[in-house]
PyMOL Python script that loads the backbone (N, CA, C, O; Angstrom):
from pymol import cmd

cmd.read_pdbstr("""\
ATOM      1  N   MET A   1      89.745  93.835  96.665  1.00  0.00           N
ATOM      2  CA  MET A   1      89.303  93.968  98.039  1.00  0.00           C
ATOM      3  C   MET A   1      90.371  94.672  98.874  1.00  0.00           C
ATOM      4  O   MET A   1      91.304  94.033  99.360  1.00  0.00           O
ATOM      5  N   ALA A   2      90.237  95.958  99.035  1.00  0.00           N
ATOM      6  CA  ALA A   2      91.213  96.746  99.787  1.00  0.00           C
ATOM      7  C   ALA A   2      91.314  96.305 101.237  1.00  0.00           C
ATOM      8  O   ALA A   2      92.390  96.394 101.829  1.00  0.00           O
ATOM      9  N   ASN A   3      90.229  95.836 101.820  1.00  0.00           N
ATOM     10  CA  ASN A   3      90.254  95.416 103.218  1.00  0.00           C
ATOM     11  C   ASN A   3      90.994  94.105 103.418  1.00  0.00           C
ATOM     12  O   ASN A   3      91.309  93.749 104.553  1.00  0.00           O
ATOM     13  N   ASP A   4      91.280  93.383 102.353  1.00  0.00           N
ATOM     14  CA  ASP A   4      91.988  92.112 102.451  1.00  0.00           C
ATOM     15  C   ASP A   4      93.503  92.268 102.358  1.00  0.00           C
ATOM     16  O   ASP A   4      94.244  91.313 102.590  1.00  0.00           O
ATOM     17  N   ILE A   5      93.960  93.471 102.018  1.00  0.00           N
ATOM     18  CA  ILE A   5      95.394  93.699 101.868  1.00  0.00           C
ATOM     19  C   ILE A   5      96.083  93.608 103.219  1.00  0.00           C
ATOM     20  O   ILE A   5      95.583  94.129 104.216  1.00  0.00           O
ATOM     21  N   LYS A   6      97.229  92.948 103.249  1.00  0.00           N
ATOM     22  CA  LYS A   6      98.049  92.934 104.456  1.00  0.00           C
ATOM     23  C   LYS A   6      99.503  92.959 104.046  1.00  0.00           C
ATOM     24  O   LYS A   6      99.889  92.390 103.024  1.00  0.00           O
ATOM     25  N   LYS A   7     100.292  93.617 104.845  1.00  0.00           N
ATOM     26  CA  LYS A   7     101.728  93.714 104.608  1.00  0.00           C
ATOM     27  C   LYS A   7     102.441  93.200 105.837  1.00  0.00           C
ATOM     28  O   LYS A   7     101.978  93.385 106.962  1.00  0.00           O
ATOM     29  N   GLU A   8     103.578  92.549 105.613  1.00  0.00           N
ATOM     30  CA  GLU A   8     104.312  91.929 106.709  1.00  0.00           C
ATOM     31  C   GLU A   8     105.747  92.437 106.763  1.00  0.00           C
ATOM     32  O   GLU A   8     106.404  92.632 105.741  1.00  0.00           O
ATOM     33  N   TYR A   9     106.208  92.646 107.998  1.00  0.00           N
ATOM     34  CA  TYR A   9     107.554  93.166 108.253  1.00  0.00           C
ATOM     35  C   TYR A   9     108.146  92.360 109.397  1.00  0.00           C
ATOM     36  O   TYR A   9     107.513  92.224 110.445  1.00  0.00           O
ATOM     37  N   SER A  10     109.348  91.822 109.219  1.00  0.00           N
ATOM     38  CA  SER A  10     109.911  90.911 110.211  1.00  0.00           C
ATOM     39  C   SER A  10     111.199  91.448 110.825  1.00  0.00           C
ATOM     40  O   SER A  10     111.980  92.146 110.179  1.00  0.00           O
ATOM     41  N   ASN A  11     111.394  91.093 112.111  1.00  0.00           N
ATOM     42  CA  ASN A  11     112.676  91.362 112.782  1.00  0.00           C
ATOM     43  C   ASN A  11     113.376  90.046 113.116  1.00  0.00           C
ATOM     44  O   ASN A  11     114.265  90.028 113.967  1.00  0.00           O
ATOM     45  N   GLN A  12     113.007  88.983 112.489  1.00  0.00           N
ATOM     46  CA  GLN A  12     113.503  87.624 112.672  1.00  0.00           C
ATOM     47  C   GLN A  12     112.793  86.884 113.808  1.00  0.00           C
ATOM     48  O   GLN A  12     112.562  85.681 113.690  1.00  0.00           O
ATOM     49  N   GLU A  13     112.440  87.566 114.904  1.00  0.00           N
ATOM     50  CA  GLU A  13     111.750  86.904 116.017  1.00  0.00           C
ATOM     51  C   GLU A  13     110.240  86.915 115.824  1.00  0.00           C
ATOM     52  O   GLU A  13     109.561  85.921 116.077  1.00  0.00           O
ATOM     53  N   ILE A  14     109.722  88.067 115.369  1.00  0.00           N
ATOM     54  CA  ILE A  14     108.287  88.168 115.096  1.00  0.00           C
ATOM     55  C   ILE A  14     108.090  88.835 113.740  1.00  0.00           C
ATOM     56  O   ILE A  14     108.987  89.494 113.213  1.00  0.00           O
ATOM     57  N   THR A  15     106.907  88.649 113.196  1.00  0.00           N
ATOM     58  CA  THR A  15     106.513  89.347 111.975  1.00  0.00           C
ATOM     59  C   THR A  15     105.339  90.244 112.322  1.00  0.00           C
ATOM     60  O   THR A  15     104.319  89.789 112.838  1.00  0.00           O
ATOM     61  N   VAL A  16     105.501  91.529 112.030  1.00  0.00           N
ATOM     62  CA  VAL A  16     104.446  92.509 112.237  1.00  0.00           C
ATOM     63  C   VAL A  16     103.556  92.486 111.002  1.00  0.00           C
ATOM     64  O   VAL A  16     104.034  92.575 109.871  1.00  0.00           O
ATOM     65  N   VAL A  17     102.257  92.365 111.237  1.00  0.00           N
ATOM     66  CA  VAL A  17     101.281  92.339 110.148  1.00  0.00           C
ATOM     67  C   VAL A  17     100.482  93.629 110.215  1.00  0.00           C
ATOM     68  O   VAL A  17      99.936  93.975 111.262  1.00  0.00           O
ATOM     69  N   TRP A  18     100.415  94.343 109.088  1.00  0.00           N
ATOM     70  CA  TRP A  18      99.638  95.585 109.010  1.00  0.00           C
ATOM     71  C   TRP A  18      98.557  95.416 107.966  1.00  0.00           C
ATOM     72  O   TRP A  18      98.829  95.054 106.821  1.00  0.00           O
ATOM     73  N   LYS A  19      97.311  95.685 108.378  1.00  0.00           N
ATOM     74  CA  LYS A  19      96.159  95.637 107.474  1.00  0.00           C
ATOM     75  C   LYS A  19      95.676  97.072 107.261  1.00  0.00           C
ATOM     76  O   LYS A  19      94.920  97.603 108.075  1.00  0.00           O
ATOM     77  N   PRO A  20      96.117  97.705 106.155  1.00  0.00           N
ATOM     78  CA  PRO A  20      95.788  99.115 105.942  1.00  0.00           C
ATOM     79  C   PRO A  20      94.293  99.396 105.884  1.00  0.00           C
ATOM     80  O   PRO A  20      93.867 100.495 106.241  1.00  0.00           O
ATOM     81  N   GLY A  21      93.495  98.445 105.449  1.00  0.00           N
ATOM     82  CA  GLY A  21      92.047  98.647 105.369  1.00  0.00           C
ATOM     83  C   GLY A  21      91.379  98.792 106.729  1.00  0.00           C
ATOM     84  O   GLY A  21      90.283  99.343 106.826  1.00  0.00           O
ATOM     85  N   LYS A  22      92.033  98.299 107.785  1.00  0.00           N
ATOM     86  CA  LYS A  22      91.497  98.405 109.147  1.00  0.00           C
ATOM     87  C   LYS A  22      92.044  99.610 109.904  1.00  0.00           C
ATOM     88  O   LYS A  22      91.500  99.997 110.938  1.00  0.00           O
ATOM     89  N   CYS A  23      93.121 100.204 109.389  1.00  0.00           N
ATOM     90  CA  CYS A  23      93.825 101.266 110.101  1.00  0.00           C
ATOM     91  C   CYS A  23      92.967 102.533 110.203  1.00  0.00           C
ATOM     92  O   CYS A  23      92.422 103.005 109.205  1.00  0.00           O
ATOM     93  N   ILE A  24      92.855 103.077 111.426  1.00  0.00           N
ATOM     94  CA  ILE A  24      92.110 104.322 111.636  1.00  0.00           C
ATOM     95  C   ILE A  24      93.060 105.498 111.844  1.00  0.00           C
ATOM     96  O   ILE A  24      92.615 106.599 112.171  1.00  0.00           O
ATOM     97  N   HIS A  25      94.342 105.284 111.663  1.00  0.00           N
ATOM     98  CA  HIS A  25      95.371 106.325 111.751  1.00  0.00           C
ATOM     99  C   HIS A  25      95.334 107.074 113.081  1.00  0.00           C
ATOM    100  O   HIS A  25      95.450 108.299 113.125  1.00  0.00           O
ATOM    101  N   ALA A  26      95.171 106.315 114.159  1.00  0.00           N
ATOM    102  CA  ALA A  26      95.167 106.910 115.498  1.00  0.00           C
ATOM    103  C   ALA A  26      96.544 107.468 115.858  1.00  0.00           C
ATOM    104  O   ALA A  26      96.647 108.393 116.664  1.00  0.00           O
ATOM    105  N   GLY A  27      97.588 106.916 115.272  1.00  0.00           N
ATOM    106  CA  GLY A  27      98.936 107.424 115.491  1.00  0.00           C
ATOM    107  C   GLY A  27      99.630 106.891 116.725  1.00  0.00           C
ATOM    108  O   GLY A  27     100.742 107.317 117.036  1.00  0.00           O
ATOM    109  N   ILE A  28      99.002 105.972 117.437  1.00  0.00           N
ATOM    110  CA  ILE A  28      99.619 105.421 118.650  1.00  0.00           C
ATOM    111  C   ILE A  28     100.938 104.723 118.311  1.00  0.00           C
ATOM    112  O   ILE A  28     101.903 104.811 119.070  1.00  0.00           O
ATOM    113  N   CYS A  29     100.974 104.047 117.196  1.00  0.00           N
ATOM    114  CA  CYS A  29     102.202 103.348 116.800  1.00  0.00           C
ATOM    115  C   CYS A  29     103.345 104.339 116.586  1.00  0.00           C
ATOM    116  O   CYS A  29     104.452 104.131 117.083  1.00  0.00           O
ATOM    117  N   VAL A  30     103.077 105.407 115.851  1.00  0.00           N
ATOM    118  CA  VAL A  30     104.111 106.396 115.546  1.00  0.00           C
ATOM    119  C   VAL A  30     104.565 107.116 116.813  1.00  0.00           C
ATOM    120  O   VAL A  30     105.756 107.372 116.990  1.00  0.00           O
ATOM    121  N   LYS A  31     103.620 107.443 117.691  1.00  0.00           N
ATOM    122  CA  LYS A  31     103.960 108.149 118.933  1.00  0.00           C
ATOM    123  C   LYS A  31     104.744 107.252 119.885  1.00  0.00           C
ATOM    124  O   LYS A  31     105.653 107.715 120.574  1.00  0.00           O
ATOM    125  N   THR A  32     104.395 105.977 119.921  1.00  0.00           N
ATOM    126  CA  THR A  32     105.034 105.046 120.854  1.00  0.00           C
ATOM    127  C   THR A  32     106.418 104.615 120.382  1.00  0.00           C
ATOM    128  O   THR A  32     107.359 104.588 121.176  1.00  0.00           O
ATOM    129  N   LEU A  33     106.551 104.284 119.119  1.00  0.00           N
ATOM    130  CA  LEU A  33     107.823 103.791 118.578  1.00  0.00           C
ATOM    131  C   LEU A  33     108.162 104.522 117.272  1.00  0.00           C
ATOM    132  O   LEU A  33     108.075 103.939 116.192  1.00  0.00           O
ATOM    133  N   PRO A  34     108.548 105.795 117.376  1.00  0.00           N
ATOM    134  CA  PRO A  34     108.827 106.559 116.152  1.00  0.00           C
ATOM    135  C   PRO A  34     110.024 106.038 115.346  1.00  0.00           C
ATOM    136  O   PRO A  34     110.136 106.328 114.155  1.00  0.00           O
ATOM    137  N   ASN A  35     110.903 105.284 115.973  1.00  0.00           N
ATOM    138  CA  ASN A  35     112.027 104.698 115.236  1.00  0.00           C
ATOM    139  C   ASN A  35     111.605 103.501 114.395  1.00  0.00           C
ATOM    140  O   ASN A  35     112.324 103.086 113.485  1.00  0.00           O
ATOM    141  N   VAL A  36     110.429 102.946 114.707  1.00  0.00           N
ATOM    142  CA  VAL A  36     109.909 101.790 113.974  1.00  0.00           C
ATOM    143  C   VAL A  36     108.917 102.232 112.910  1.00  0.00           C
ATOM    144  O   VAL A  36     108.984 101.784 111.765  1.00  0.00           O
ATOM    145  N   TYR A  37     107.996 103.111 113.290  1.00  0.00           N
ATOM    146  CA  TYR A  37     106.907 103.523 112.407  1.00  0.00           C
ATOM    147  C   TYR A  37     107.165 104.925 111.866  1.00  0.00           C
ATOM    148  O   TYR A  37     107.113 105.906 112.608  1.00  0.00           O
ATOM    149  N   ASP A  38     107.443 105.008 110.576  1.00  0.00           N
ATOM    150  CA  ASP A  38     107.695 106.288 109.910  1.00  0.00           C
ATOM    151  C   ASP A  38     106.778 106.359 108.691  1.00  0.00           C
ATOM    152  O   ASP A  38     107.070 105.756 107.658  1.00  0.00           O
ATOM    153  N   PRO A  39     105.661 107.101 108.808  1.00  0.00           N
ATOM    154  CA  PRO A  39     104.699 107.160 107.705  1.00  0.00           C
ATOM    155  C   PRO A  39     105.293 107.638 106.383  1.00  0.00           C
ATOM    156  O   PRO A  39     104.737 107.362 105.319  1.00  0.00           O
ATOM    157  N   ASN A  40     106.418 108.351 106.441  1.00  0.00           N
ATOM    158  CA  ASN A  40     107.054 108.846 105.215  1.00  0.00           C
ATOM    159  C   ASN A  40     108.179 107.940 104.732  1.00  0.00           C
ATOM    160  O   ASN A  40     108.760 108.183 103.675  1.00  0.00           O
ATOM    161  N   GLY A  41     108.491 106.894 105.503  1.00  0.00           N
ATOM    162  CA  GLY A  41     109.598 106.009 105.147  1.00  0.00           C
ATOM    163  C   GLY A  41     109.178 104.894 104.203  1.00  0.00           C
ATOM    164  O   GLY A  41     107.993 104.606 104.038  1.00  0.00           O
ATOM    165  N   LYS A  42     110.165 104.282 103.598  1.00  0.00           N
ATOM    166  CA  LYS A  42     109.958 103.118 102.740  1.00  0.00           C
ATOM    167  C   LYS A  42     110.951 102.052 103.171  1.00  0.00           C
ATOM    168  O   LYS A  42     112.147 102.251 102.956  1.00  0.00           O
ATOM    169  N   PRO A  43     110.553 100.959 103.749  1.00  0.00           N
ATOM    170  CA  PRO A  43     109.192 100.669 104.197  1.00  0.00           C
ATOM    171  C   PRO A  43     108.840 101.525 105.414  1.00  0.00           C
ATOM    172  O   PRO A  43     109.728 102.034 106.098  1.00  0.00           O
ATOM    173  N   TRP A  44     107.578 101.677 105.672  1.00  0.00           N
ATOM    174  CA  TRP A  44     107.183 102.564 106.772  1.00  0.00           C
ATOM    175  C   TRP A  44     107.283 101.879 108.129  1.00  0.00           C
ATOM    176  O   TRP A  44     107.298 102.558 109.155  1.00  0.00           O
ATOM    177  N   ILE A  45     107.353 100.549 108.157  1.00  0.00           N
ATOM    178  CA  ILE A  45     107.540  99.813 109.410  1.00  0.00           C
ATOM    179  C   ILE A  45     108.906  99.145 109.361  1.00  0.00           C
ATOM    180  O   ILE A  45     109.199  98.368 108.452  1.00  0.00           O
ATOM    181  N   LYS A  46     109.747  99.460 110.361  1.00  0.00           N
ATOM    182  CA  LYS A  46     111.082  98.866 110.468  1.00  0.00           C
ATOM    183  C   LYS A  46     111.209  98.202 111.837  1.00  0.00           C
ATOM    184  O   LYS A  46     111.752  98.796 112.769  1.00  0.00           O
ATOM    185  N   PRO A  47     110.709  96.965 111.959  1.00  0.00           N
ATOM    186  CA  PRO A  47     110.688  96.298 113.260  1.00  0.00           C
ATOM    187  C   PRO A  47     112.065  96.037 113.849  1.00  0.00           C
ATOM    188  O   PRO A  47     112.183  95.799 115.051  1.00  0.00           O
ATOM    189  N   GLU A  48     113.084  96.076 113.044  1.00  0.00           N
ATOM    190  CA  GLU A  48     114.437  95.854 113.554  1.00  0.00           C
ATOM    191  C   GLU A  48     114.914  97.009 114.432  1.00  0.00           C
ATOM    192  O   GLU A  48     115.958  96.901 115.075  1.00  0.00           O
ATOM    193  N   ASN A  49     114.167  98.107 114.467  1.00  0.00           N
ATOM    194  CA  ASN A  49     114.563  99.280 115.248  1.00  0.00           C
ATOM    195  C   ASN A  49     114.014  99.286 116.676  1.00  0.00           C
ATOM    196  O   ASN A  49     114.106 100.300 117.367  1.00  0.00           O
ATOM    197  N   ALA A  50     113.447  98.165 117.122  1.00  0.00           N
ATOM    198  CA  ALA A  50     112.959  98.051 118.504  1.00  0.00           C
ATOM    199  C   ALA A  50     113.068  96.599 118.944  1.00  0.00           C
ATOM    200  O   ALA A  50     113.198  95.688 118.125  1.00  0.00           O
ATOM    201  N   SER A  51     113.012  96.409 120.235  1.00  0.00           N
ATOM    202  CA  SER A  51     113.031  95.035 120.754  1.00  0.00           C
ATOM    203  C   SER A  51     111.698  94.357 120.455  1.00  0.00           C
ATOM    204  O   SER A  51     110.673  95.011 120.261  1.00  0.00           O
ATOM    205  N   THR A  52     111.744  93.051 120.426  1.00  0.00           N
ATOM    206  CA  THR A  52     110.519  92.287 120.201  1.00  0.00           C
ATOM    207  C   THR A  52     109.498  92.602 121.283  1.00  0.00           C
ATOM    208  O   THR A  52     108.308  92.733 120.994  1.00  0.00           O
ATOM    209  N   GLU A  53     109.955  92.728 122.534  1.00  0.00           N
ATOM    210  CA  GLU A  53     109.031  93.019 123.640  1.00  0.00           C
ATOM    211  C   GLU A  53     108.356  94.375 123.455  1.00  0.00           C
ATOM    212  O   GLU A  53     107.156  94.508 123.694  1.00  0.00           O
ATOM    213  N   ALA A  54     109.123  95.387 123.028  1.00  0.00           N
ATOM    214  CA  ALA A  54     108.557  96.723 122.798  1.00  0.00           C
ATOM    215  C   ALA A  54     107.551  96.684 121.660  1.00  0.00           C
ATOM    216  O   ALA A  54     106.506  97.329 121.740  1.00  0.00           O
ATOM    217  N   LEU A  55     107.843  95.944 120.611  1.00  0.00           N
ATOM    218  CA  LEU A  55     106.914  95.819 119.497  1.00  0.00           C
ATOM    219  C   LEU A  55     105.602  95.182 119.931  1.00  0.00           C
ATOM    220  O   LEU A  55     104.523  95.671 119.596  1.00  0.00           O
ATOM    221  N   ILE A  56     105.702  94.097 120.675  1.00  0.00           N
ATOM    222  CA  ILE A  56     104.494  93.399 121.128  1.00  0.00           C
ATOM    223  C   ILE A  56     103.639  94.301 122.011  1.00  0.00           C
ATOM    224  O   ILE A  56     102.419  94.350 121.850  1.00  0.00           O
ATOM    225  N   LYS A  57     104.266  95.010 122.940  1.00  0.00           N
ATOM    226  CA  LYS A  57     103.517  95.916 123.828  1.00  0.00           C
ATOM    227  C   LYS A  57     102.798  96.992 123.018  1.00  0.00           C
ATOM    228  O   LYS A  57     101.646  97.317 123.306  1.00  0.00           O
ATOM    229  N   GLN A  58     103.461  97.540 122.018  1.00  0.00           N
ATOM    230  CA  GLN A  58     102.849  98.579 121.194  1.00  0.00           C
ATOM    231  C   GLN A  58     101.737  98.006 120.332  1.00  0.00           C
ATOM    232  O   GLN A  58     100.658  98.595 120.259  1.00  0.00           O
ATOM    233  N   ILE A  59     101.966  96.882 119.682  1.00  0.00           N
ATOM    234  CA  ILE A  59     100.967  96.275 118.800  1.00  0.00           C
ATOM    235  C   ILE A  59      99.700  95.934 119.584  1.00  0.00           C
ATOM    236  O   ILE A  59      98.590  96.091 119.074  1.00  0.00           O
ATOM    237  N   ASP A  60      99.864  95.471 120.814  1.00  0.00           N
ATOM    238  CA  ASP A  60      98.704  95.132 121.644  1.00  0.00           C
ATOM    239  C   ASP A  60      97.841  96.352 121.964  1.00  0.00           C
ATOM    240  O   ASP A  60      96.692  96.197 122.378  1.00  0.00           O
ATOM    241  N   LYS A  61      98.374  97.559 121.781  1.00  0.00           N
ATOM    242  CA  LYS A  61      97.628  98.784 122.061  1.00  0.00           C
ATOM    243  C   LYS A  61      96.968  99.383 120.815  1.00  0.00           C
ATOM    244  O   LYS A  61      96.308 100.418 120.910  1.00  0.00           O
ATOM    245  N   CYS A  62      97.133  98.765 119.677  1.00  0.00           N
ATOM    246  CA  CYS A  62      96.550  99.291 118.436  1.00  0.00           C
ATOM    247  C   CYS A  62      95.021  99.264 118.550  1.00  0.00           C
ATOM    248  O   CYS A  62      94.439  98.186 118.668  1.00  0.00           O
ATOM    249  N   PRO A  63      94.359 100.428 118.517  1.00  0.00           N
ATOM    250  CA  PRO A  63      92.918 100.470 118.766  1.00  0.00           C
ATOM    251  C   PRO A  63      92.059  99.846 117.667  1.00  0.00           C
ATOM    252  O   PRO A  63      90.939  99.411 117.937  1.00  0.00           O
ATOM    253  N   SER A  64      92.558  99.795 116.451  1.00  0.00           N
ATOM    254  CA  SER A  64      91.747  99.267 115.350  1.00  0.00           C
ATOM    255  C   SER A  64      92.005  97.792 115.068  1.00  0.00           C
ATOM    256  O   SER A  64      91.216  97.139 114.385  1.00  0.00           O
ATOM    257  N   GLY A  65      93.105  97.270 115.593  1.00  0.00           N
ATOM    258  CA  GLY A  65      93.487  95.903 115.270  1.00  0.00           C
ATOM    259  C   GLY A  65      94.171  95.793 113.914  1.00  0.00           C
ATOM    260  O   GLY A  65      94.356  94.692 113.396  1.00  0.00           O
ATOM    261  N   ALA A  66      94.546  96.926 113.341  1.00  0.00           N
ATOM    262  CA  ALA A  66      95.234  96.913 112.040  1.00  0.00           C
ATOM    263  C   ALA A  66      96.631  96.325 112.161  1.00  0.00           C
ATOM    264  O   ALA A  66      97.168  95.788 111.192  1.00  0.00           O
ATOM    265  N   LEU A  67      97.217  96.423 113.342  1.00  0.00           N
ATOM    266  CA  LEU A  67      98.530  95.831 113.588  1.00  0.00           C
ATOM    267  C   LEU A  67      98.365  94.561 114.409  1.00  0.00           C
ATOM    268  O   LEU A  67      97.639  94.537 115.402  1.00  0.00           O
ATOM    269  N   SER A  68      99.038  93.525 113.985  1.00  0.00           N
ATOM    270  CA  SER A  68      99.086  92.268 114.740  1.00  0.00           C
ATOM    271  C   SER A  68     100.478  91.672 114.507  1.00  0.00           C
ATOM    272  O   SER A  68     101.304  92.265 113.814  1.00  0.00           O
ATOM    273  N   TYR A  69     100.721  90.535 115.072  1.00  0.00           N
ATOM    274  CA  TYR A  69     102.028  89.896 114.892  1.00  0.00           C
ATOM    275  C   TYR A  69     101.900  88.403 115.060  1.00  0.00           C
ATOM    276  O   TYR A  69     100.921  87.903 115.613  1.00  0.00           O
ATOM    277  N   TYR A  70     102.891  87.706 114.580  1.00  0.00           N
ATOM    278  CA  TYR A  70     103.039  86.286 114.892  1.00  0.00           C
ATOM    279  C   TYR A  70     104.521  86.010 115.081  1.00  0.00           C
ATOM    280  O   TYR A  70     105.380  86.684 114.512  1.00  0.00           O
ATOM    281  N   ARG A  71     104.796  84.999 115.897  1.00  0.00           N
ATOM    282  CA  ARG A  71     106.184  84.628 116.172  1.00  0.00           C
ATOM    283  C   ARG A  71     106.706  83.766 115.024  1.00  0.00           C
ATOM    284  O   ARG A  71     106.007  82.896 114.504  1.00  0.00           O
ATOM    285  N   ASN A  72     107.938  84.032 114.650  1.00  0.00           N
ATOM    286  CA  ASN A  72     108.561  83.288 113.547  1.00  0.00           C
ATOM    287  C   ASN A  72     109.098  81.961 114.032  1.00  0.00           C
ATOM    288  O   ASN A  72     109.657  81.196 113.246  1.00  0.00           O
TER     289      ASN A  72
END
""", "prot")
cmd.dss("prot")
cmd.show_as("cartoon", "prot")
cmd.util.cbc("prot")
cmd.orient("prot")
């Protein structure tokens, strides 16, 4: 089930959850926080490169809901 896949990336304060099956590749994440989201990087999400507040503001704007978070 490809739609059930989820990947998690943590900055110690929050964990960013990415569900690739829901992603519509709008690019808002990459445009908003290019130091965090690098489609060519491994891992492609590096939450330690932004503040928790900046991450939350960006994640809340994800149009597909592919990005979410929870507090650690």
